C-alpha positions in Angstrom: 30.6 20.7 -2.3 27.6 23.0 -2.7 27.9 22.6 -6.5 26.5 19.1 -6.0 24.9 19.3 -2.6 24.6 16.1 -0.5 24.6 17.7 2.9 21.3 16.3 4.1 19.6 12.9 3.6 17.7 14.1 0.5 21.0 13.9 -1.4 19.4 16.1 -4.1 22.7 16.9 -5.8 21.6 20.4 -6.9 24.1 23.1 -7.7 23.4 25.5 -4.9 25.6 28.2 -6.5 23.0 28.5 -9.2 19.7 27.1 -7.8 18.0 26.5 -4.5 18.1 23.0 -3.2 15.3 20.8 -1.9 15.7 22.8 1.4 15.2 26.1 -0.5 18.7 27.2 0.4 21.3 28.5 -2.0 25.1 28.9 -1.3 24.3 32.0 0.8 23.6 31.9 4.5 20.2 33.1 5.4 19.0 33.9 8.9 15.7 35.2 10.3 16.8 36.3 13.8 19.4 36.2 16.5 18.5 36.8 20.1 18.9 35.8 23.7 16.4 33.1 24.3 15.2 32.2 27.8 12.7 29.4 26.9 14.9 26.4 26.1 15.4 23.7 28.7 16.9 25.0 32.0 20.3 23.4 31.4 20.5 25.2 28.0 19.0 28.6 28.8 20.2 29.0 32.4 19.8 32.4 33.9 21.5 34.3 31.1 19.7 32.8 28.2 20.8 30.9 25.1 22.3 32.8 22.2 20.0 31.6 19.4 20.6 32.1 15.7 17.5 31.1 13.7 18.5 30.0 10.2 15.9 30.3 7.4 14.7 27.3 5.3 14.6 23.7 6.3 15.1 20.2 4.8 11.8 19.1 6.3 8.3 20.4 5.5 6.4 19.9 8.8 2.8 20.9 8.3 2.6 22.0 12.0 5.9 24.0 12.2 5.6 26.8 14.7 8.4 28.6 12.9 6.9 28.1 9.4 7.4 31.7 8.4 11.2 31.1 8.3 11.4 27.4 7.8 8.8 27.0 5.0 8.2 30.5 3.7 11.9 31.5 3.8 11.6 34.8 5.7 15.0 36.2 6.6 18.1 38.0 5.2 21.4 36.8 3.7 24.6 37.2 5.6 28.2 36.3 5.0 30.3 33.8 6.9 32.2 36.7 8.5 28.9 38.2 9.7 27.9 34.9 11.2 31.1 34.7 13.1 30.6 38.2 14.4 27.1 37.4 15.5 28.5 34.5 17.6 31.0 36.9 19.2 28.3 39.5 19.8 26.1 36.9 21.5 29.0 35.8 23.7 29.7 39.5 24.6 26.0 39.7 25.7 26.7 37.0 28.3 24.7 34.1 26.9 25.3 30.6 28.1 26.0 29.2 24.6 25.6 29.7 20.8 22.4 27.9 19.7 22.2 27.1 16.0 18.5 26.5 15.2 17.7 24.6 12.0 21.4 24.7 10.8 21.5 21.7 8.5 21.6 23.4 5.2 24.5 25.7 6.3 26.8 23.2 7.9 29.8 24.1 5.6 29.3 27.8 6.2 28.9 27.2 10.0 32.2 25.3 10.3 34.0 28.2 8.6 32.3 30.8 10.8 33.1 28.8 14.0 36.8 28.7 12.9 36.8 32.5 12.5 34.9 33.2 15.7 37.2 30.9 17.8 40.3 32.6 16.4 38.7 35.8 17.7 38.0 34.5 21.2 34.7 32.5 21.0 34.9 30.0 23.9 31.3 29.2 25.0 29.6 25.9 24.0 28.0 25.6 20.6 24.6 23.9 20.3 23.4 22.2 17.2 19.6 22.4 17.4 18.2 20.1 14.7 15.1 18.3 13.4 17.1 15.1 13.4 16.9 14.5 9.7 20.7 14.5 9.2 23.3 12.7 7.2 25.9 10.9 9.3 28.6 11.9 6.9 27.8 15.6 7.4 27.7 15.2 11.1 31.2 13.7 11.0 32.4 17.0 9.5 31.0 18.8 12.6 33.0 16.7 15.1 35.1 18.9 17.3 33.1 22.0 16.4 29.8 21.1 18.2 29.7 20.7 22.0 26.0 20.0 22.4 23.6 18.2 20.1 19.9 18.9 20.6 18.1 16.8 18.0 14.4 16.1 17.6 13.3 12.5 17.3 9.9 13.1 15.9 8.6 9.9 14.4 8.9 6.2 15.0 6.5 5.5 12.1 7.9 6.5 8.8 4.4 7.0 7.4 4.0 10.0 9.8 7.2 11.5 8.5 5.9 11.3 5.0 2.5 12.6 5.9 3.4 15.4 8.3 6.9 16.4 7.1 7.4 15.2 3.5 10.4 13.1 4.2 11.3 9.4 3.6 12.8 7.0 6.1 12.7 9.5 9.0 13.1 7.0 11.8 16.1 5.1 10.4 17.8 8.3 9.2 17.3 10.2 12.5 18.3 7.3 14.8 21.5 6.7 12.9 22.2 10.5 13.1 21.5 10.5 16.9 23.9 7.5 17.4 26.6 9.5 15.6 25.9 12.6 17.8 26.1 10.4 20.9 29.4 9.0 19.7 30.8 12.5 19.3 29.7 14.2 22.6 28.4 11.5 24.9 26.1 12.0 27.9 25.5 15.5 29.1 28.1 17.2 31.3 27.0 20.1 33.4 29.0 22.9 34.9 28.8 24.0 38.6 25.7 26.1 37.8 23.8 23.2 36.2 24.4 24.5 32.6 25.2 21.9 30.0 28.7 22.3 28.5 28.8 19.2 26.4 26.6 16.2 25.5 23.4 15.0 23.8 19.8 15.8 24.7 17.0 14.4 22.6 13.7 16.3 22.2 10.3 14.8 21.3 7.2 16.8 20.6 4.0 14.9 21.5 1.4 15.2 18.8 -2.4 14.8 19.4 -3.8 11.5 18.3 -0.3 10.0 18.1 0.5 8.7 21.6 1.7 5.3 20.3 4.3 7.1 18.2 5.6 8.9 21.2 5.8 5.7 23.3 7.7 3.9 20.5 10.2 6.9 20.3 10.8 6.8 24.1 11.2 3.0 24.1 13.8 3.2 21.3 15.8 5.8 23.3 15.8 3.7 26.4 16.9 0.6 24.5 19.5 2.1 22.1 21.2 5.1 23.7 21.7 5.3 27.5 19.5 5.3 30.5 21.2 8.5 31.6 20.8 10.5 28.4 18.7 13.7 28.7 15.3 13.6 27.1 13.0 16.6 26.7 9.3 15.8 26.3 7.5 18.8 24.8 3.8 19.5 25.3 3.9 22.9 23.4 2.1 21.7 20.3 -0.7 23.9 19.0 -2.3 23.8 15.5 -0.6 26.2 13.2 0.3 26.5 9.5 -1.3 23.7 7.5 -2.1 21.5 10.5 -5.1 23.7 11.1 -6.8 21.9 8.2 -5.8 18.3 9.2 -8.4 16.6 11.4 -6.1 14.7 13.7 -3.8 17.7 14.3 -6.2 20.6 14.5 -6.3 20.7 18.3 -3.8 20.9 21.3 -3.0 17.9 23.4 -5.5 16.8 26.0 -4.5 16.3 29.6 -5.4 12.6 29.3 -3.1 12.2 26.3 -0.2 13.8 28.1 -0.7 11.9 31.3 -0.3 8.7 29.2 3.1 9.9 28.1 4.1 10.9 31.6 3.1 7.6 33.0 4.9 5.7 30.2 8.1 7.7 30.8 8.1 6.8 34.5 7.4 3.1 33.6 10.5 3.1 31.3 12.5 4.5 34.3 14.5 6.9 32.2 16.7 8.9 34.6 17.2 12.4 33.2 15.4 15.1 31.4 12.4 17.5 31.3 8.7 17.2 31.0 7.1 20.3 29.8 3.8 21.2 31.5 0.7 21.5 29.4 0.1 25.2 28.8 -2.6 27.5 27.4 -0.7 30.2 25.6 2.0 28.4 23.7 1.6 30.8 20.7 3.1 33.6 22.8 6.5 31.9 22.9 7.0 31.9 19.1 9.4 34.7 18.2 8.2 37.6 16.1 10.0 37.3 12.8 
Protein backbone atom coordinates (compact mmCIF):
# COMPACT_ATOMS: atom_id res chain seq x y z
CA UNK A 1 0.00 0.00 0.00
CA UNK A 2 2.90 2.36 0.64
CA UNK A 3 4.05 1.94 -2.96
CA UNK A 4 1.08 4.09 -3.99
CA UNK A 5 0.17 5.86 -0.79
CA UNK A 6 -3.45 6.94 -0.28
CA UNK A 7 -3.44 6.81 3.52
CA UNK A 8 -4.49 10.43 4.04
CA UNK A 9 -6.89 12.76 2.17
CA UNK A 10 -4.12 14.18 -0.01
CA UNK A 11 -4.16 10.86 -1.92
CA UNK A 12 -0.74 11.75 -3.32
CA UNK A 13 -0.05 8.26 -4.65
CA UNK A 14 3.70 8.50 -4.07
CA UNK A 15 5.83 5.37 -3.74
CA UNK A 16 6.99 5.84 -0.16
CA UNK A 17 9.44 2.96 -0.46
CA UNK A 18 11.45 5.27 -2.78
CA UNK A 19 10.39 8.84 -2.00
CA UNK A 20 8.89 10.91 0.79
CA UNK A 21 5.18 11.61 0.45
CA UNK A 22 3.29 14.90 0.74
CA UNK A 23 3.61 14.39 4.51
CA UNK A 24 7.43 14.06 4.20
CA UNK A 25 7.21 10.46 5.46
CA UNK A 26 8.81 7.43 3.82
CA UNK A 27 8.10 3.75 4.50
CA UNK A 28 10.07 4.00 7.78
CA UNK A 29 8.52 4.98 11.10
CA UNK A 30 10.01 8.17 12.49
CA UNK A 31 9.47 9.37 16.05
CA UNK A 32 10.76 12.41 17.93
CA UNK A 33 10.04 11.45 21.53
CA UNK A 34 8.18 9.09 23.79
CA UNK A 35 7.45 10.12 27.35
CA UNK A 36 4.98 10.27 30.21
CA UNK A 37 2.86 13.34 29.57
CA UNK A 38 0.84 14.94 32.37
CA UNK A 39 -0.70 17.88 30.51
CA UNK A 40 -3.44 16.24 28.46
CA UNK A 41 -7.07 16.53 29.56
CA UNK A 42 -7.60 15.11 33.09
CA UNK A 43 -9.48 12.06 31.82
CA UNK A 44 -6.55 11.24 29.51
CA UNK A 45 -3.54 12.01 31.71
CA UNK A 46 -5.03 11.11 35.09
CA UNK A 47 -2.54 10.89 37.95
CA UNK A 48 -0.14 8.55 36.18
CA UNK A 49 0.21 10.45 32.91
CA UNK A 50 -0.38 9.52 29.28
CA UNK A 51 2.20 7.39 27.47
CA UNK A 52 2.79 9.69 24.52
CA UNK A 53 4.63 8.73 21.36
CA UNK A 54 5.31 11.79 19.18
CA UNK A 55 5.62 10.85 15.52
CA UNK A 56 7.66 13.02 13.16
CA UNK A 57 6.17 14.67 10.04
CA UNK A 58 2.56 15.61 9.36
CA UNK A 59 0.05 15.73 6.53
CA UNK A 60 -0.81 19.35 7.43
CA UNK A 61 1.45 22.39 7.41
CA UNK A 62 0.03 24.59 10.17
CA UNK A 63 1.92 27.86 10.26
CA UNK A 64 1.35 28.10 14.04
CA UNK A 65 2.27 24.51 14.96
CA UNK A 66 3.75 24.38 18.46
CA UNK A 67 5.52 21.14 17.53
CA UNK A 68 6.82 22.45 14.20
CA UNK A 69 10.33 21.13 14.81
CA UNK A 70 9.02 17.59 14.45
CA UNK A 71 5.87 18.08 12.36
CA UNK A 72 7.33 20.44 9.74
CA UNK A 73 11.11 20.20 10.06
CA UNK A 74 11.11 16.43 10.53
CA UNK A 75 13.25 16.18 13.65
CA UNK A 76 13.37 12.61 14.96
CA UNK A 77 14.81 9.15 14.42
CA UNK A 78 13.73 6.10 12.49
CA UNK A 79 12.58 3.00 14.32
CA UNK A 80 11.21 -0.40 13.33
CA UNK A 81 7.73 -1.78 13.91
CA UNK A 82 9.20 -4.08 16.58
CA UNK A 83 10.77 -1.11 18.35
CA UNK A 84 7.45 0.73 18.30
CA UNK A 85 5.74 -2.28 19.88
CA UNK A 86 8.42 -2.41 22.56
CA UNK A 87 8.00 1.30 23.30
CA UNK A 88 4.29 0.70 23.90
CA UNK A 89 5.10 -2.13 26.30
CA UNK A 90 7.72 -0.02 28.07
CA UNK A 91 5.22 2.79 28.52
CA UNK A 92 2.72 0.35 30.00
CA UNK A 93 5.39 -0.98 32.37
CA UNK A 94 5.94 2.62 33.54
CA UNK A 95 2.33 2.70 34.72
CA UNK A 96 0.81 5.19 32.28
CA UNK A 97 -2.95 5.40 31.77
CA UNK A 98 -2.83 4.81 28.00
CA UNK A 99 -0.70 4.78 24.86
CA UNK A 100 -1.10 8.17 23.18
CA UNK A 101 -0.18 8.22 19.47
CA UNK A 102 0.47 11.87 18.53
CA UNK A 103 0.26 12.82 14.82
CA UNK A 104 0.07 9.15 13.77
CA UNK A 105 -1.67 9.46 10.39
CA UNK A 106 1.28 8.77 8.09
CA UNK A 107 2.15 5.59 9.98
CA UNK A 108 -1.26 3.92 10.35
CA UNK A 109 -0.17 0.71 8.62
CA UNK A 110 2.95 0.43 10.77
CA UNK A 111 0.98 1.24 13.93
CA UNK A 112 -1.55 -1.54 13.31
CA UNK A 113 1.26 -4.09 13.03
CA UNK A 114 2.97 -2.72 16.14
CA UNK A 115 -0.27 -2.92 18.14
CA UNK A 116 -0.70 -6.56 17.09
CA UNK A 117 2.82 -7.38 18.29
CA UNK A 118 2.42 -5.45 21.53
CA UNK A 119 -0.95 -7.03 22.36
CA UNK A 120 0.50 -10.48 21.77
CA UNK A 121 3.09 -9.56 24.41
CA UNK A 122 0.59 -8.28 26.96
CA UNK A 123 -0.38 -4.71 26.03
CA UNK A 124 -3.81 -4.08 27.55
CA UNK A 125 -4.16 -0.34 28.31
CA UNK A 126 -6.24 1.91 26.03
CA UNK A 127 -4.74 3.28 22.82
CA UNK A 128 -5.36 6.95 21.95
CA UNK A 129 -5.31 8.21 18.35
CA UNK A 130 -4.35 11.90 18.73
CA UNK A 131 -4.85 13.53 15.33
CA UNK A 132 -5.25 16.83 13.49
CA UNK A 133 -8.54 15.53 12.08
CA UNK A 134 -7.43 15.53 8.43
CA UNK A 135 -8.08 11.82 7.98
CA UNK A 136 -9.38 9.46 5.34
CA UNK A 137 -12.48 7.49 6.35
CA UNK A 138 -11.14 4.43 4.54
CA UNK A 139 -7.93 4.56 6.58
CA UNK A 140 -9.86 5.01 9.81
CA UNK A 141 -11.86 1.88 9.01
CA UNK A 142 -8.59 -0.08 9.05
CA UNK A 143 -8.06 1.11 12.63
CA UNK A 144 -11.38 -0.20 13.92
CA UNK A 145 -10.78 -2.49 16.87
CA UNK A 146 -7.23 -1.25 17.39
CA UNK A 147 -8.03 2.25 18.70
CA UNK A 148 -9.95 2.77 21.95
CA UNK A 149 -9.97 6.56 22.16
CA UNK A 150 -10.10 9.01 19.28
CA UNK A 151 -8.80 12.51 20.11
CA UNK A 152 -9.20 14.55 16.90
CA UNK A 153 -8.88 18.27 16.34
CA UNK A 154 -11.66 20.09 14.56
CA UNK A 155 -9.69 23.18 13.61
CA UNK A 156 -11.65 24.99 10.93
CA UNK A 157 -15.21 25.54 9.83
CA UNK A 158 -14.09 27.80 6.99
CA UNK A 159 -12.05 25.94 4.39
CA UNK A 160 -10.28 29.16 3.46
CA UNK A 161 -8.63 29.11 6.87
CA UNK A 162 -7.49 25.53 6.30
CA UNK A 163 -5.86 26.58 3.05
CA UNK A 164 -4.35 29.76 4.48
CA UNK A 165 -3.09 28.44 7.81
CA UNK A 166 -2.50 24.72 7.14
CA UNK A 167 -2.10 24.25 3.37
CA UNK A 168 -4.95 21.73 3.05
CA UNK A 169 -8.09 21.66 0.92
CA UNK A 170 -11.63 20.90 2.09
CA UNK A 171 -10.59 20.61 5.73
CA UNK A 172 -14.09 20.97 7.20
CA UNK A 173 -15.81 18.34 5.05
CA UNK A 174 -12.86 15.95 5.40
CA UNK A 175 -12.48 16.29 9.17
CA UNK A 176 -16.20 16.13 9.95
CA UNK A 177 -16.66 12.94 7.92
CA UNK A 178 -13.63 11.49 9.72
CA UNK A 179 -15.05 12.45 13.13
CA UNK A 180 -18.37 10.80 12.28
CA UNK A 181 -16.47 7.59 11.50
CA UNK A 182 -14.52 7.82 14.76
CA UNK A 183 -17.79 8.28 16.64
CA UNK A 184 -19.29 5.26 14.88
CA UNK A 185 -16.36 3.14 16.03
CA UNK A 186 -16.00 4.16 19.68
CA UNK A 187 -19.06 6.19 20.64
CA UNK A 188 -19.37 8.48 23.64
CA UNK A 189 -16.63 8.50 26.30
CA UNK A 190 -16.67 5.71 28.87
CA UNK A 191 -14.72 6.38 32.06
CA UNK A 192 -13.39 3.93 34.62
CA UNK A 193 -13.90 4.22 38.38
CA UNK A 194 -11.02 6.72 38.60
CA UNK A 195 -12.48 9.02 35.95
CA UNK A 196 -10.02 7.95 33.26
CA UNK A 197 -11.34 7.49 29.75
CA UNK A 198 -11.12 3.90 28.58
CA UNK A 199 -13.04 4.30 25.32
CA UNK A 200 -14.75 6.99 23.26
CA UNK A 201 -14.44 10.22 21.30
CA UNK A 202 -13.27 13.61 22.54
CA UNK A 203 -13.03 16.50 20.07
CA UNK A 204 -10.44 19.25 20.54
CA UNK A 205 -10.62 22.78 19.23
CA UNK A 206 -7.86 25.38 19.48
CA UNK A 207 -9.22 28.93 19.56
CA UNK A 208 -7.21 31.23 17.29
CA UNK A 209 -6.97 35.01 17.74
CA UNK A 210 -9.18 37.04 15.40
CA UNK A 211 -11.11 33.87 14.45
CA UNK A 212 -13.88 33.69 17.05
CA UNK A 213 -16.62 33.14 14.46
CA UNK A 214 -14.75 30.09 13.19
CA UNK A 215 -14.76 28.63 16.72
CA UNK A 216 -18.47 29.29 17.18
CA UNK A 217 -19.29 27.52 13.91
CA UNK A 218 -17.16 24.50 14.90
CA UNK A 219 -18.93 24.18 18.26
CA UNK A 220 -22.35 24.57 16.67
CA UNK A 221 -21.57 21.78 14.20
CA UNK A 222 -20.55 19.43 17.02
CA UNK A 223 -23.75 20.21 18.91
CA UNK A 224 -25.94 19.57 15.88
CA UNK A 225 -24.16 16.59 14.33
CA UNK A 226 -22.57 14.39 16.99
CA UNK A 227 -24.15 14.13 20.46
CA UNK A 228 -24.85 16.57 23.25
CA UNK A 229 -22.89 14.31 25.62
CA UNK A 230 -19.73 14.07 23.54
CA UNK A 231 -16.62 15.44 25.25
CA UNK A 232 -15.21 18.68 23.86
CA UNK A 233 -11.89 20.23 24.83
CA UNK A 234 -11.62 23.96 24.18
CA UNK A 235 -7.96 24.98 24.17
CA UNK A 236 -6.69 28.47 24.94
CA UNK A 237 -3.01 27.58 24.71
CA UNK A 238 -2.34 29.35 21.42
CA UNK A 239 0.81 31.43 21.22
CA UNK A 240 2.50 32.76 18.08
CA UNK A 241 5.29 30.47 16.97
CA UNK A 242 6.87 29.20 13.74
CA UNK A 243 5.57 31.19 10.73
CA UNK A 244 2.60 32.67 12.61
CA UNK A 245 4.91 35.24 14.16
CA UNK A 246 4.91 36.98 10.79
CA UNK A 247 1.14 36.82 10.16
CA UNK A 248 -0.68 39.91 11.39
CA UNK A 249 -3.86 38.24 12.64
CA UNK A 250 -2.00 35.41 14.40
CA UNK A 251 1.01 37.16 15.93
CA UNK A 252 -0.48 37.49 19.42
CA UNK A 253 -2.14 35.35 22.07
CA UNK A 254 -5.88 35.33 22.71
CA UNK A 255 -7.38 38.21 24.63
CA UNK A 256 -9.54 37.63 27.68
CA UNK A 257 -12.47 39.19 25.82
CA UNK A 258 -12.10 36.77 22.89
CA UNK A 259 -11.99 33.76 25.12
CA UNK A 260 -14.97 34.91 27.19
CA UNK A 261 -16.99 35.06 23.97
CA UNK A 262 -16.23 31.39 23.34
CA UNK A 263 -16.98 30.42 26.94
CA UNK A 264 -20.33 32.21 26.83
CA UNK A 265 -21.22 30.65 23.49
CA UNK A 266 -20.34 27.21 24.82
CA UNK A 267 -22.76 27.67 27.71
CA UNK A 268 -25.43 29.03 25.35
CA UNK A 269 -25.15 25.84 23.28
CA UNK A 270 -25.66 23.82 26.49
CA UNK A 271 -23.11 21.17 25.59
CA UNK A 272 -22.87 18.80 28.53
CA UNK A 273 -19.29 17.55 28.83
CA UNK A 274 -15.70 18.59 28.33
CA UNK A 275 -12.97 20.95 29.33
CA UNK A 276 -12.28 24.66 29.02
CA UNK A 277 -8.60 25.49 29.30
CA UNK A 278 -7.85 28.62 31.29
CA UNK A 279 -5.98 31.44 29.62
CA UNK A 280 -2.36 31.22 30.70
CA UNK A 281 0.79 33.28 30.45
CA UNK A 282 3.51 30.69 29.90
CA UNK A 283 2.14 28.22 27.34
CA UNK A 284 5.57 27.92 25.71
CA UNK A 285 6.83 26.04 28.77
CA UNK A 286 4.54 23.08 28.03
CA UNK A 287 6.04 22.34 24.62
CA UNK A 288 8.36 19.31 24.93
CA UNK A 289 12.06 19.76 24.32
CA UNK A 290 12.78 17.79 21.17
